[in-house]
ROROVEX-390252 format. One record per residue (C-alpha): residue number from 1; residue in one letter; y, z, x. Coordinates in Angstrom, 1 decimal. Example, Ala and Ser with C-alpha at 12.3 -4.5 7.8 and 13.67 -1.06 7.14 Angstrom:
   k r     py     pz     px
   1 A   -4.5    7.8   12.3
   2 S   -1.1    7.1   13.7
//
This chain:
   k r     py     pz     px
   1 M  111.0  106.6   80.1
   2 S  108.0  104.4   80.4
   3 L  105.1  105.8   82.5
   4 F  104.0  102.3   83.6
   5 P  105.8   99.2   85.1
   6 S  106.0   96.2   82.8
   7 V  102.8   94.2   82.2
   8 D  104.2   91.2   84.2
   9 D  105.2   93.4   87.1
  10 Q  101.8   95.1   87.1
  11 L  100.0   91.7   87.1
  12 K  102.1   90.5   90.0
  13 T  101.1   93.5   92.1
  14 L   97.6   94.1   90.9
  15 L   96.4   90.6   91.2
  16 R   98.0   89.8   94.6
  17 G   95.5   87.6   96.4
  18 A   92.9   87.9   93.7
  19 V   90.2   85.2   93.3
  20 D   88.3   86.0   90.0
  21 V   89.8   87.8   86.9
  22 L   87.3   88.0   84.1
  23 D   89.1   87.8   82.1
  24 R   92.8   87.8   82.4
  25 R   93.4   88.0   78.6
  26 E   91.4   91.2   78.4
  27 L   93.3   92.6   81.4
  28 V   96.6   91.9   79.7
  29 E   95.4   93.7   76.6
  30 L   94.4   96.7   78.6
  31 L   97.7   96.9   80.4
  32 R   99.6   96.5   77.1
  33 A   97.8   99.6   75.8
  34 R   99.9  101.6   78.3
  35 R   97.3  104.2   79.1
  36 P   95.8  105.1   82.4
  37 L   92.8  102.7   83.0
  38 R   89.7  103.8   84.7
  39 V   89.5  101.5   87.7
  40 K   86.2  101.5   89.7
  41 L   85.5  100.6   93.3
  42 G   82.0  101.2   94.8
  43 V   81.3  101.6   98.5
  44 D   77.9  102.0  100.0
  45 P   77.8  104.2  103.2
  46 S   75.5  101.8  105.0
  47 S   77.2  102.4  108.3
  48 P   79.5  105.2  109.7
  49 D   82.6  103.0  110.1
  50 L   84.9  101.0  107.9
  51 H   86.9   98.0  109.0
  52 L   89.9   96.1  107.8
  53 G   87.7   93.9  105.6
  54 H   86.7   96.9  103.5
  55 T   90.4   97.8  102.9
  56 V   91.1   94.6  100.9
  57 Q   89.7   96.1   97.7
  58 M   90.9   99.6   98.6
  59 R   94.5   98.3   98.8
  60 R   94.0   96.8   95.3
  61 L   92.7  100.2   94.1
  62 R   95.7  101.8   95.7
  63 A   98.0   99.4   93.8
  64 F   96.4  100.5   90.6
  65 Q   97.0  104.2   91.6
  66 D  100.6  103.5   92.3
  67 A  101.0  101.7   88.9
  68 G   99.8  105.0   87.2
  69 H   96.1  104.2   86.6
  70 H   93.1  106.4   87.4
  71 A   91.1  105.3   90.4
  72 V   87.4  106.1   90.7
  73 L   85.7  105.7   94.1
  74 I   81.9  105.6   93.8
  75 I   80.1  106.6   97.0
  76 G   76.8  104.8   96.6
  77 D   74.5  107.3   98.1
  78 Y   71.5  105.9   96.1
  79 T   72.5  102.2   96.1
  80 A   72.9  102.4   99.9
  81 M   69.3  103.4  100.1
  82 V   68.3  100.2   98.3
  83 G   70.8   98.0  100.3
  84 D   73.1   95.5   98.7
  85 P   71.5   92.0   99.0
  86 S   74.8   90.2   98.2
  87 G   75.3   87.2  100.5
  88 K   72.2   88.0  102.6
  89 N   69.5   85.5  103.3
  90 K   66.8   88.2  104.0
  91 T   65.9   91.6  102.8
  92 R   68.1   94.4  104.2
  93 P   66.4   97.3  105.9
  94 Q   66.4  100.5  103.7
  95 L   68.2  103.5  104.9
  96 T   66.9  107.0  104.6
  97 H   68.8  109.7  102.6
  98 E   69.7  111.5  105.9
  99 E   71.2  108.3  107.4
 100 V   73.2  107.6  104.2
 101 E   74.5  111.3  104.2
 102 R   75.6  111.0  107.9
 103 N   77.5  107.9  107.1
 104 A   79.1  109.1  103.9
 105 Q   80.7  112.1  105.7
 106 T   83.0  109.7  107.6
 107 Y   84.0  107.5  104.7
 108 L   86.5  109.7  102.8
 109 D   88.5  110.3  106.0
 110 Q   88.7  106.7  106.6
 111 A   89.4  105.7  103.0
 112 G   92.2  108.3  102.9
 113 K   94.1  106.0  105.3
 114 V   94.7  103.6  102.4
 115 L   94.0  105.5   99.2
 116 D   95.8  108.6   97.8
 117 L   92.9  111.1   97.8
 118 S   94.9  113.6   95.8
 119 R   94.7  111.2   92.8
 120 L   91.2  109.9   93.4
 121 E   88.1  110.7   91.4
 122 I   85.2  110.6   93.8
 123 R   81.7  110.3   92.4
 124 R   78.3  109.8   94.0
 125 N   75.8  107.6   92.1
 126 G   73.1  110.1   93.0
 127 E   74.6  112.2   90.2
 128 W   72.8  110.0   87.7
 129 F   70.1  108.2   89.6
 130 A   68.6  111.4   91.3
 131 G   67.5  112.8   88.0
 132 M   65.9  109.6   86.6
 133 S   62.2  109.6   85.8
 134 F   59.9  106.7   86.5
 135 M   60.2  105.7   82.8
 136 D   64.1  105.8   83.1
 137 V   63.9  103.4   86.0
 138 L   61.5  101.1   84.0
 139 R   63.9  101.1   81.0
 140 L   66.8  100.2   83.3
 141 C   64.8   97.3   84.8
 142 A   64.0   96.1   81.3
 143 R   67.7   95.4   80.6
 144 A   67.6   92.1   82.6
 145 T   65.1   89.3   83.2
 146 V   63.9   87.7   86.4
 147 S   65.5   84.4   85.3
 148 Q   68.8   86.1   84.9
 149 M   68.5   87.6   88.5
 150 L   67.7   84.2   89.9
 151 E   70.9   82.9   88.5
 152 R   72.6   84.7   91.4
 153 E   73.3   82.2   94.1
 154 D   71.8   84.0   97.0
 155 F   68.6   85.0   95.2
 156 H   68.3   81.4   94.0
 157 A   68.7   80.0   97.5
 158 R   66.1   82.4   98.9
 159 F   63.7   81.6   96.1
 160 D   64.0   77.8   96.7
 161 K   63.5   78.3  100.5
 162 E   60.5   80.5   99.8
 163 Q   62.1   83.4  101.6
 164 P   61.0   86.9  100.5
 165 I   62.8   88.7   97.8
 166 S   61.7   92.3   97.4
 167 L   61.5   93.6   93.9
 168 H   63.8   96.6   94.8
 169 E   66.6   94.1   95.5
 170 F   66.6   93.0   91.9
 171 V   67.3   96.6   91.0
 172 Y   70.5   96.8   93.0
 173 P   72.8   94.9   90.5
 174 L   71.4   97.0   87.7
 175 M   72.2  100.1   89.6
 176 Q   75.7   99.0   90.3
 177 G   76.2   98.0   86.7
 178 W   74.8  101.3   85.5
 179 D   77.6  103.0   87.6
 180 S   80.1  101.3   85.4
 181 V   78.3  102.6   82.3
 182 M   78.2  106.2   83.6
 183 I   81.9  106.4   84.4
 184 K   83.1  104.2   81.5
 185 A   85.0  101.8   83.8
 186 D   87.8   99.7   82.3
 187 I   88.1   97.6   85.4
 188 E   85.8   97.1   88.5
 189 L   86.9   95.7   91.8
 190 G   84.9   93.9   94.4
 191 G   84.6   91.0   96.9
 192 T   83.7   87.5   95.7
 193 D   80.2   88.1   96.8
 194 Q   80.0   91.0   94.3
 195 L   80.9   89.0   91.2
 196 F   77.3   88.8   89.8
 197 N   77.0   92.6   90.2
 198 L   80.3   93.2   88.5
 199 L   79.3   91.0   85.5
 200 M   76.1   92.9   85.3
 201 G   78.2   96.0   84.6
 202 R   79.9   94.1   81.7
 203 R   76.4   93.2   80.3
 204 L   75.1   96.9   80.5
 205 Q   78.3   98.3   79.0
 206 E   78.0   96.0   76.1
 207 Q   74.4   97.0   75.6
 208 Q   75.5  100.6   75.5
 209 G   78.2   99.9   73.0
 210 Q   81.1  100.3   75.5
 211 K   84.0   97.8   75.9
 212 P   83.0   95.6   78.8
 213 Q   85.0   96.1   82.0
 214 V   87.3   93.5   83.5
 215 C   86.1   92.2   86.8
 216 I   88.5   91.5   89.6
 217 T   87.4   90.0   92.9
 218 G   89.2   89.5   96.2
 219 P   88.3   87.3   99.1
 220 I   86.0   88.2  102.1
 221 I   88.4   87.9  104.9
 222 P   87.3   86.3  108.2
 223 G   87.2   88.4  111.4
 224 L   88.9   88.0  114.7
 225 D   87.1   84.7  115.5
 226 G   88.7   83.1  112.3
 227 D   85.4   81.7  111.1
 228 Q   82.8   84.3  110.1
 229 K   83.3   87.2  107.7
 230 M   84.6   90.4  109.4
 231 S   81.6   92.5  110.5
 232 K   81.0   95.1  113.0
 233 S   77.6   93.6  113.8
 234 L   79.3   90.3  114.6
 235 G   81.7   91.9  117.0
 236 N   84.7   90.4  115.2
 237 A   86.0   93.4  113.3
 238 I   88.9   95.8  113.6
 239 G   87.7   99.3  112.8
 240 L   89.9  101.8  110.9
 241 R   89.2  104.3  113.6
 242 D   90.2  101.9  116.4
 243 E   92.9  103.3  118.7
 244 P   96.4  102.0  118.0
 245 N   96.7   99.9  121.2
 246 D   93.3   98.3  120.6
 247 M   94.1   97.7  117.0
 248 F   97.5   96.1  117.8
 249 G   95.9   93.9  120.5
 250 K   93.1   92.7  118.3
 251 V   95.5   91.6  115.6
 252 M   97.5   89.7  118.1
 253 S   94.3   87.9  119.1
 254 I   93.6   86.3  115.7
 255 P   94.1   82.5  115.2
 256 D   97.5   81.7  113.7
 257 R   95.9   80.1  110.7
 258 L   94.7   83.5  109.5
 259 M   98.1   85.0  109.3
 260 P   98.9   83.9  105.6
 261 Q   95.7   85.5  104.3
 262 W   95.9   88.6  106.5
 263 F   99.6   89.2  105.4
 264 T   98.6   88.8  101.8
 265 Q   95.4   90.9  101.9
 266 L   96.1   93.5  104.5
 267 T   99.8   94.4  104.1
 268 R  102.2   95.2  101.2
 269 E  105.0   93.0  102.3
 270 P  106.9   91.4   99.4
 271 E  106.4   87.7   98.7
 272 D  110.0   86.8   99.8
 273 R  109.6   88.6  103.1
 274 L  106.2   86.8  103.6
 275 A  107.8   83.5  103.0
 276 A  110.3   84.1  105.8
 277 L  107.7   85.4  108.2
 278 L  105.3   82.5  107.6
 279 D  107.9   79.8  107.8
 280 P  108.0   78.5  111.5
 281 A  111.6   77.3  111.0
 282 R  112.7   80.9  110.3
 283 T  110.2   83.0  112.3
 284 H  108.4   82.1  115.5
 285 P  104.6   82.4  114.9
 286 R  104.4   84.9  117.8
 287 E  107.1   87.1  116.2
 288 A  105.3   86.8  112.8
 289 K  102.1   88.0  114.4
 290 L  103.9   90.9  116.2
 291 A  105.1   91.9  112.7
 292 L  101.6   91.6  111.3
 293 A  100.1   93.8  114.0
 294 H  102.9   96.4  113.6
 295 L  102.4   96.6  109.8
 296 I   98.6   97.0  110.0
 297 T   98.8   99.5  112.8
 298 A  101.6  101.5  111.2
 299 E   99.8  101.9  107.9
 300 L   96.7  103.2  109.6
 301 H   98.2  105.2  112.5
 302 G  101.8  105.8  111.5
 303 P  105.1  104.0  112.5
 304 A  105.5  105.9  115.8
 305 A  102.0  104.9  117.1
 306 A  102.6  101.3  115.9
 307 A  105.9  101.1  117.9
 308 S  104.3  102.5  121.0
 309 A  101.4  100.0  120.6
 310 R  103.9   97.1  120.3
 311 E  105.7   98.2  123.4
 312 H  102.3   98.5  125.2
 313 F  101.3   95.1  124.2
 314 V  104.6   93.4  125.0
 315 G  104.7   95.2  128.4
 316 T  101.1   94.5  129.3
 317 F  100.6   91.0  128.0
 318 S  104.1   89.5  127.9
 319 R  105.6   90.8  131.1
 320 G  102.4   91.1  133.1
 321 E  102.6   94.8  133.5
 322 L   99.6   97.0  133.8
 323 P   99.3   99.7  131.1
 324 A  100.4  103.2  132.1
 325 D   97.2  105.0  130.8
 326 I   94.4  103.1  132.6
 327 P   91.1  105.1  132.5
 328 D   89.3  105.7  135.8
 329 R   85.8  104.4  136.3
 330 T   83.8  105.8  139.1
 331 V   81.4  103.2  140.7
 332 T   78.6  103.9  143.2
 333 L   77.9  101.4  145.9
 334 A   74.2  101.0  146.9
 335 G   73.8   99.9  150.5
 336 G   77.6   99.4  150.8
 337 G   78.0   97.0  147.9
 338 M   77.3   96.1  144.2
 339 A   76.8   92.9  142.3
 340 A   79.7   91.7  140.2
 341 H   77.7   91.9  137.0
 342 A   76.7   95.5  137.7
 343 L   80.4   96.4  138.2
 344 V   81.3   94.9  134.8
 345 R   78.2   96.5  133.2
 346 D   79.0  100.0  134.5
 347 A   82.7  100.0  134.1
 348 H   83.0   98.3  130.7
 349 G   79.9   99.9  129.3
 350 V   78.0   96.7  128.2
 351 S   74.6   95.3  128.8
 352 G   73.8   93.3  131.9
 353 T   73.5   90.2  129.8
 354 E   76.9   90.7  128.2
 355 A   78.4   91.4  131.7
 356 R   77.1   88.1  133.0
 357 R   78.4   86.3  130.0
 358 L   81.9   87.8  130.5
 359 I   81.9   86.7  134.1
 360 Q   80.7   83.2  133.3
 361 Q   83.5   82.8  130.8
 362 G   86.1   83.9  133.2
 363 G   86.7   87.2  131.4
 364 A   86.6   89.6  134.3
 365 R   89.0   89.9  137.2
 366 L   90.2   92.4  139.8
 367 I   93.9   93.2  140.0
 368 Q   95.8   94.7  143.1
 369 P   98.2   97.0  141.3
 370 D  101.0   97.1  143.9
 371 T  101.2   93.3  144.2
 372 G   99.9   92.1  140.8
 373 D   97.5   89.7  142.6
 374 E   94.4   88.8  140.6
 375 F   90.9   87.7  141.7
 376 V   88.8   86.1  139.0
 377 L   85.1   87.1  139.2
 378 K   83.2   83.8  139.0
 379 D   79.7   84.6  140.4
 380 A   77.8   87.3  138.5
 381 N   75.6   87.9  141.6
 382 A   78.3   88.1  144.2
 383 T   78.3   91.3  146.3
 384 L   81.5   93.4  146.1
 385 T   82.1   95.9  148.8
 386 S   84.4   98.9  149.1
 387 P   87.5   96.9  150.4
 388 D   87.0   94.6  147.4
 389 L   87.1   97.5  144.9
 390 Q   88.9  100.6  146.3
 391 G   92.2  101.0  144.4
 392 R   91.7   97.9  142.3
 393 V   91.9   97.6  138.5
 394 L   89.2   95.8  136.7
 395 K   90.4   93.8  133.8
 396 V   87.9   92.7  131.2
 397 G   89.0   90.3  128.5
 398 K   92.6   90.6  127.4
 399 R   92.9   94.2  126.6
 400 H   90.6   96.4  128.7
 401 F   91.6   97.8  132.1
 402 Y   89.7  100.2  134.4
 403 R   91.0  101.8  137.6
 404 L   88.1  101.7  140.0
 405 V   87.2  104.8  142.1
 406 I   84.5  104.5  144.7
 407 A   82.1  107.4  144.7
//
């Protein structure tokens, strides 16, 4: 009995939604060898949280695991201290080793929601970089030229605009490439913004007499706004540690035009099923989005949590019901009242500026639970008194509810 699916079946699964494959002929040769391939994915613990965008490549790595190949996850404890300049128009701030270590502690728990940790080789690139001497670093730097580095689109653009490029940023692609040398990678996965770094791995492997790795990239998925890349800093991300109800609701908020890409990149639904879900003649777009939210939530939190989140969403947002588990927020009135922006600030836990913005956009309202009557807060400076607030529910945006208690 064969240990691996057929080459055609593997290609169909492993290259689902892929953008670059350099090159496909080499990949086919590797798969025909019918041996476990060493497939590398590197992640830098530059923040404590992962979001759905990070899982695009993790899902591809999981597909390689399920096809019988050997997955290697590189925790970039040393590359994170340099900071990946890919796609950036300015130098990234450098993290301390202590900051990197704190972030790294959370990564494996989150990655385990997608990857099979029992079949995963986990390496830190500090294993080889920590012991390098200054001469070792110089020898690594001598493996590429400045002109080669400036071939990278983001470096070239910054150079043309006379924006600063620190010398340590040039070292990053070399470090990522050297990771591939050290683990003898057959294949490396990354986003489209990582292609230059992945190709650097091929170059360094050839210099070391190794067979160069195949590079496979996937798209950078847009966030909840549908325009910019998913990012915690942009406020358009879905974190892997988001609560099920919040995760489900956020998926339901995405523009319909994102559904084809999200279904392809963030679920494992087969193509024939996707064709039915994405055909408005066969599936209403709202039902398709409910299916998408359920699939994503179920993979990260389990089927029971996803079913509960769906019921919560349908009950709250389709039938106009209030959630059953609304948290209490105690508010203190000064002189018998408080400004509307102060109420939103304190209850929702945002800055005063953000609270004012939410009110100006019509995103805050008071609800009378027994009647369902709603009062939209329109004036950020309006004074609210105890009769206005006692027993009311503050609704912020589409998904956040707070039961108000007067101190």
